[in-house]
C-alpha positions in Angstrom: -0.1 -0.4 0.1 1.4 3.1 -0.9 2.6 5.3 1.8 0.3 8.2 1.4 -3.0 5.6 1.7 -1.0 4.7 4.9 -1.9 8.1 6.5 -5.5 8.3 6.1 -8.2 5.2 4.9 -11.1 6.3 6.7 -14.0 6.8 4.4 -16.3 9.6 3.8 -19.2 7.8 5.6 -17.5 7.1 8.7 -16.1 10.4 9.2 -19.2 11.8 8.9 -20.2 9.3 12.0 -17.4 9.9 13.9 -14.8 11.8 12.3 -12.3 8.7 13.3 -8.9 9.8 11.0 -7.4 6.0 10.5 -3.8 6.8 9.9 -0.5 5.1 10.9 0.6 6.3 14.1 -3.6 6.5 15.7 -4.0 3.1 14.3 -0.8 1.8 16.6 -2.0 3.4 19.4 -5.5 2.1 18.9 -4.5 -1.6 18.6 -1.7 -1.0 21.5 -4.5 0.4 23.9 -7.2 -2.4 22.9 -4.4 -4.9 23.0 -3.8 -3.8 26.4 -7.4 -4.7 27.6 -7.4 -7.9 26.2 -4.2 -9.1 28.4 -4.8 -9.6 32.7 -3.6 -7.2 34.5 -1.6 -9.6 37.1 0.5 -8.0 40.1 1.4 -5.3 37.6 -1.3 -3.6 35.9 0.0 -1.1 33.0 -0.6 2.5 32.5 -0.3 4.2 29.4 0.3 7.9 29.2 -0.7 9.2 25.8 0.9 12.1 24.8 0.6 15.3 22.2 -0.2 19.0 21.8 -4.2 19.8 21.9 -5.5 18.7 18.9 -3.6 15.8 17.7 -6.6 13.3 18.3 -5.9 12.0 21.9 -9.5 12.2 22.7 -10.6 10.8 19.5 -8.4 7.8 20.0 -9.7 7.1 23.2 -12.9 7.2 21.7 -12.3 4.5 19.2 -10.7 2.4 21.6 -13.9 2.3 23.3 -16.0 1.6 20.7 -13.4 -1.2 19.5 -13.1 -2.7 22.8 -17.1 -2.8 23.1 -17.0 -4.8 20.1 -14.6 -6.6 21.2 -16.3 -7.7 24.5 -20.3 -7.5 24.2 -22.3 -8.4 27.4 -22.9 -11.1 28.1 -25.9 -12.7 27.7 -26.3 -13.7 31.3 -25.3 -10.9 32.9 -27.6 -9.6 35.2 -28.6 -6.2 37.1 -25.0 -5.0 36.6 -24.0 -2.1 34.9 -21.3 -3.6 32.2 -18.7 -0.7 31.4 -15.5 -2.6 29.7 -13.9 0.8 29.4 -14.4 3.2 31.7 -13.3 7.0 30.5 -13.5 10.3 32.4 -12.2 13.4 32.1 -9.5 14.6 34.9 -11.9 17.3 37.0 -10.6 20.9 37.3 -8.1 21.1 40.2 -8.1 17.5 40.7 -7.4 15.9 44.0 -8.1 12.1 44.4 -11.4 12.3 45.6 -12.1 14.8 43.0 -11.2 12.0 40.4 -12.7 9.1 41.9 -16.4 11.1 42.1 -15.6 11.4 38.3 -15.5 7.9 37.8 -18.1 6.9 40.0 -20.4 9.6 38.0 -19.3 7.8 35.5 -20.2 4.4 36.7 -23.5 5.3 37.2 -23.4 4.9 41.3 -25.4 7.9 43.0 -23.6 10.7 45.0 -24.1 11.5 48.2 -23.0 13.8 51.2 -21.1 10.5 52.4 -19.9 9.0 49.1 -16.7 10.6 50.1 -15.7 8.3 52.3 -15.1 5.4 50.5 -14.9 6.9 46.5 -11.9 5.4 45.9 -12.8 2.0 48.0 -16.2 2.1 46.0 -14.6 3.0 42.3 -12.0 -0.1 42.9 -15.0 -2.5 43.9 -17.3 -1.6 40.8 -14.5 -2.0 38.4 -14.8 -5.8 39.0 -18.2 -5.8 39.1 -18.7 -4.3 35.5 -16.1 -6.2 34.6 -13.9 -2.8 33.1 -11.0 -3.9 31.5 -9.4 0.1 30.7 -9.6 2.9 32.8 -8.9 6.0 30.5 -8.2 9.1 32.0 -8.9 12.5 29.3 -7.1 15.7 30.1 -4.7 14.3 32.6 -2.5 17.4 32.6 -4.9 19.3 34.6 -2.7 17.3 37.8 0.2 19.6 36.2 -1.8 23.0 37.2 -2.0 21.9 41.0 0.1 22.5 43.7 2.7 19.7 44.1 0.9 18.0 47.0 -2.5 17.7 45.1 0.2 16.6 42.2 1.0 13.9 43.9 -2.7 13.0 45.6 -4.1 12.8 42.4 -0.8 10.6 41.2 -1.4 8.4 44.5 -5.1 7.8 43.6 -3.5 6.6 40.0 -1.8 4.1 41.7 -4.4 2.8 43.9 -6.6 2.9 41.0 -4.6 0.0 39.3 -3.4 -1.8 41.9 -6.4 -2.5 44.5 -9.3 -2.1 41.0 -6.5 -4.5 39.4 -7.1 -3.2 36.0 -5.1 -1.5 32.7 -5.4 2.5 32.8 -4.4 4.8 29.6 -4.0 8.8 30.8 -4.1 11.4 27.8 -2.7 14.9 28.4 0.0 17.6 26.9 3.2 16.1 26.5 4.4 17.6 30.4 2.2 14.8 31.8 4.8 11.9 30.6 7.7 14.0 32.2 5.3 14.1 35.1 4.7 10.1 35.2 8.6 9.6 34.3 9.8 11.2 37.2 7.5 8.8 39.5 9.7 5.9 40.3 6.5 3.6 40.7 4.5 4.8 37.6 7.5 5.0 35.5 8.8 1.7 35.9 4.7 0.4 35.4 4.3 2.9 32.7 4.5 3.1 28.6 4.9 6.6 26.9 2.7 6.6 23.4 3.1 9.9 21.6 1.5 11.7 18.6 3.7 14.2 16.8 2.6 17.0 14.8 2.1 16.1 10.9 4.8 17.0 7.8 4.6 19.5 5.2 4.1 17.5 1.8 2.4 14.3 1.5 2.0 13.3 4.9 -0.4 16.5 5.5 -1.8 16.7 1.8 -3.4 12.9 2.8 -4.8 13.9 5.5 -6.4 17.3 4.2 -7.5 15.2 1.4 -9.6 12.8 3.8 -10.7 15.8 6.0 -11.9 17.7 3.1 -13.9 14.3 1.8 -15.1 14.0 5.2 -16.8 17.7 5.6 -18.4 16.9 2.6 -16.2 19.8 0.4 -16.7 20.0 -3.3 -13.6 18.8 -5.3 -11.8 17.6 -2.0 -8.5 17.2 -4.1 -8.3 20.5 -5.2 -7.2 21.4 -1.1 -4.4 18.5 -1.5 -2.7 20.3 -4.5 0.6 21.8 -3.1 0.2 25.3 -2.7 -3.2 25.3 -1.2 -1.9 22.3 1.2 1.0 24.0 2.3 -0.9 27.1 3.4 -3.3 24.8 5.3 -0.6 23.0 6.8 1.9 26.0 7.9 -1.6 27.9 9.5 -2.8 24.6 11.3 1.1 24.0 12.6 0.7 20.2 11.6 -2.3 19.8 14.4 -5.0 17.8 13.3 -7.6 19.4 15.3 -6.4 22.7 13.5 -6.7 21.4 9.9 -10.1 20.4 10.8 -10.9 23.6 11.7 -9.9 25.6 8.8 -11.7 23.7 6.2 -14.8 23.6 8.8 -14.9 27.3 9.0 -13.7 27.9 5.1 -17.0 26.4 4.3 -18.4 28.5 6.6 -17.1 31.3 5.1 -17.9 30.4 2.1 -21.8 29.6 2.9 -22.3 32.5 5.0 -19.9 35.4 4.0 -20.5 34.4 0.3 -23.7 32.8 -0.4 -21.9 29.4 -2.3 -20.9 25.9 -1.4 -18.1 25.7 -3.5 -14.8 26.7 -1.5 -12.2 28.8 -2.7 -8.8 29.4 -1.5 -9.6 32.8 -0.8 -12.1 31.3 1.4 -9.5 29.2 3.4 -7.7 32.6 3.5 -10.4 34.3 5.1 -11.1 31.7 7.4 -7.3 31.4 8.7 -7.3 35.1 10.1 -9.9 34.0 12.2 -7.4 32.0 13.9 -6.0 33.8 17.1 -2.4 32.3 15.9 -2.9 33.3 12.2 0.6 35.5 11.3 -0.2 37.0 7.4 2.9 36.6 5.4 
């Protein structure tokens, strides 16, 4: 298969449904996490640290992992009344502490939150992981622990250790690149963690293929036009190689064409006008 084809294989229909972009790097990371969910955690569950700058597709990867785990491990016919959650995914709340993290997980697990819940939150989360057959816990926006004080940061990291050990479950945490440094600096978490990185798109053929796939998914007419060298280079430069920025620029180009000029056909001038709406845009 040609390298360009490997970087973007999702159909336009699939993109419209979930906007999952199936390219090499993301596919490897998804397969790693789905494979981890199929492994017995034994005495040392694994923590995967998925990092990359904002907009690189970390949340999309976690959603795709959840979808595939649900397909691979459907609810047993004789499951009973308990909830079945093969993958538990939550976002770290602002100003995180172990209590806030555990309460967020309990809410996702469907446990009613009362005034007394905080007294047993960590133990109840671990108990429900077993009852609900959870194979993988995913924590998004984990870099929020880095904005907290040193004590709050240690408290949050301790909660992750407890969750994996007492809940006997693998975990993936997703956040900005600095999260990898924090986990690497923790002696125990560094020992039981692996780091997966999402890197910005390179100019030229890789980003051209991404632009083509995104343009098709958004429903732009003649999507191949946007992957032509001149336009693709402008889109890449404006987007700084970040997946979410590519998508946002193409979407707003379509809005400019429709709302400001009353047409469906997106021209290069529309892309240029949309780029000027970006806070980081530099006219040169």
